[in-house]
C-alpha positions in Angstrom: -12.9 -12.9 16.8 -12.7 -14.9 20.0 -14.0 -12.9 23.0 -12.0 -15.0 25.4 -8.7 -14.8 23.6 -8.9 -11.6 21.5 -8.2 -11.5 17.8 -6.9 -14.7 16.2 -4.8 -14.9 13.2 -4.7 -17.7 10.6 -1.4 -19.5 10.7 0.0 -22.1 8.2 1.2 -25.5 9.3 4.6 -23.9 10.2 3.0 -21.3 12.4 3.6 -18.4 9.9 1.1 -15.6 9.4 1.2 -13.2 6.5 -0.1 -9.7 6.5 -0.9 -8.5 3.0 -1.9 -4.9 4.0 -2.9 -2.8 6.9 -5.7 -0.4 6.2 -6.2 2.9 7.8 -9.2 5.0 8.4 -10.9 6.2 5.2 -9.2 3.5 3.0 -11.3 1.1 0.9 -11.2 -2.7 1.2 -12.4 -5.0 -1.5 -12.6 -2.2 -4.1 -10.8 -4.5 -6.5 -13.7 -6.9 -6.4 -16.6 -4.6 -7.2 -16.7 -5.5 -10.9 -15.2 -9.0 -10.6 -17.2 -12.1 -11.5 -15.8 -13.6 -8.3 -16.8 -11.0 -5.7 -15.8 -12.9 -2.6 -12.9 -11.5 -0.6 -10.1 -14.1 -0.7 -8.5 -13.0 2.6 -9.3 -12.9 6.3 -9.9 -9.4 7.5 -9.3 -8.4 11.1 -10.1 -5.1 12.7 -7.6 -3.9 15.4 -10.1 -1.3 16.7 -13.8 -0.3 16.5 -14.6 -0.2 12.8 -17.5 1.0 10.7 -17.9 -0.3 7.2 -19.8 1.4 4.3 -20.9 -1.0 1.7 -21.8 0.3 -1.7 -23.6 -1.8 -4.4 -22.2 -2.1 -7.9 -25.1 0.1 -9.1 -24.3 2.8 -6.6 -20.7 2.8 -7.6 -21.6 3.0 -11.3 -23.9 5.9 -10.6 -21.3 7.8 -8.5 -18.7 7.2 -11.3 -21.1 8.5 -13.9 -22.0 11.7 -11.9 -18.7 12.4 -10.1 -15.4 12.3 -12.0 -13.4 12.9 -8.8 -15.0 9.8 -7.2 -14.2 7.8 -10.3 -10.6 8.9 -10.3 -10.2 8.0 -6.6 -11.8 4.6 -7.3 -9.5 3.8 -10.1 -6.5 5.0 -8.1 -7.6 2.8 -5.2 -7.9 -0.3 -7.5 -4.5 0.5 -9.1 -2.8 0.9 -5.7 -4.4 -2.3 -4.4 -3.1 -4.1 -7.5 0.4 -2.8 -6.9 0.3 -3.8 -3.2 -0.6 -7.3 -4.1 2.1 -7.4 -6.8 4.7 -6.1 -4.3 3.6 -8.8 -1.8 3.9 -11.5 -4.4 7.3 -10.3 -5.5 8.5 -10.1 -1.9 7.6 -13.7 -1.1 8.1 -15.5 -4.5 11.2 -17.7 -4.4 13.1 -15.5 -2.1 14.9 -16.5 1.1 14.2 -14.6 4.3 17.6 -12.9 4.0 16.7 -11.7 0.5 13.4 -10.3 1.8 15.1 -8.5 4.7 17.8 -7.0 2.5 15.2 -5.9 -0.1 13.1 -4.3 2.7 16.1 -2.5 4.2 17.3 -1.2 0.8 13.9 0.2 0.1 13.7 1.8 3.5 17.1 3.3 3.1 16.0 4.9 -0.1 12.7 6.0 1.3 14.3 7.5 4.4 17.3 8.9 2.5 19.5 7.9 5.4 22.2 5.3 6.2 20.6 4.7 9.7 17.3 3.1 8.9 14.6 3.8 11.5 12.5 0.7 11.6 8.9 1.5 10.8 7.7 -1.9 12.1 8.3 -4.0 15.2 10.0 -7.4 14.8 6.6 -9.0 15.1 5.2 -6.8 12.3 8.2 -7.5 10.1 7.9 -11.2 10.6 4.3 -11.0 9.6 5.2 -8.9 6.6 7.7 -11.6 5.5 5.4 -14.5 6.3 7.7 -16.1 9.0 7.7 -16.5 12.7 9.3 -13.7 14.8 12.0 -16.2 16.1 13.0 -17.0 12.5 13.4 -13.3 11.8 15.4 -12.7 14.9 17.7 -15.7 14.1 18.3 -14.4 10.6 19.0 -10.8 11.8 21.5 -12.2 14.3 23.2 -14.3 11.6 23.4 -11.2 9.4 24.9 -9.2 12.3 27.5 -11.9 12.9 28.4 -11.9 9.2 28.9 -8.0 9.4 26.0 -7.4 7.0 24.1 -5.2 9.4 24.3 -3.4 12.8 21.0 -3.1 14.6 19.1 -2.5 17.7 15.3 -2.7 18.3 14.7 0.7 16.6 17.4 1.1 13.9 19.5 -0.9 11.4 22.5 0.1 9.5 23.0 -1.8 6.3 26.7 -2.6 5.8 26.4 -4.5 2.4 25.6 -2.8 -0.8 24.7 -5.7 -3.1 
């Protein structure tokens, strides 16, 4: 954190930033590392607001698992969910063009929202970070897709006109 400029993000040599996950209040971070031989968090973590962190030792976690089955179930769910989040992120960036990433995102949102008019759950800036590209690159691709009659969109909604 830079007190003069606010929060800084790490960018690659092309100016891209990638957001792996956004955590909300009550969610765990680093839970997938608790029993790892390599227990150093491999990402940068940035808090967008005042944050309190509870750190539990491996011994404490083992004791809680031993004495509290509900805790153990929640821990295993959290580890599994984190694994799936990372798998989804890897799948979304591996060998795919920006257009493929956008189309996959829109298809999943269309299914999730069960509607042809997809209300965008993210800003363009957030979408660009999700896809690991600059916002201008995302805007350029969305405009190309609109010109090619693949989508109709405004700042809040998109209609996907292609099915494949």
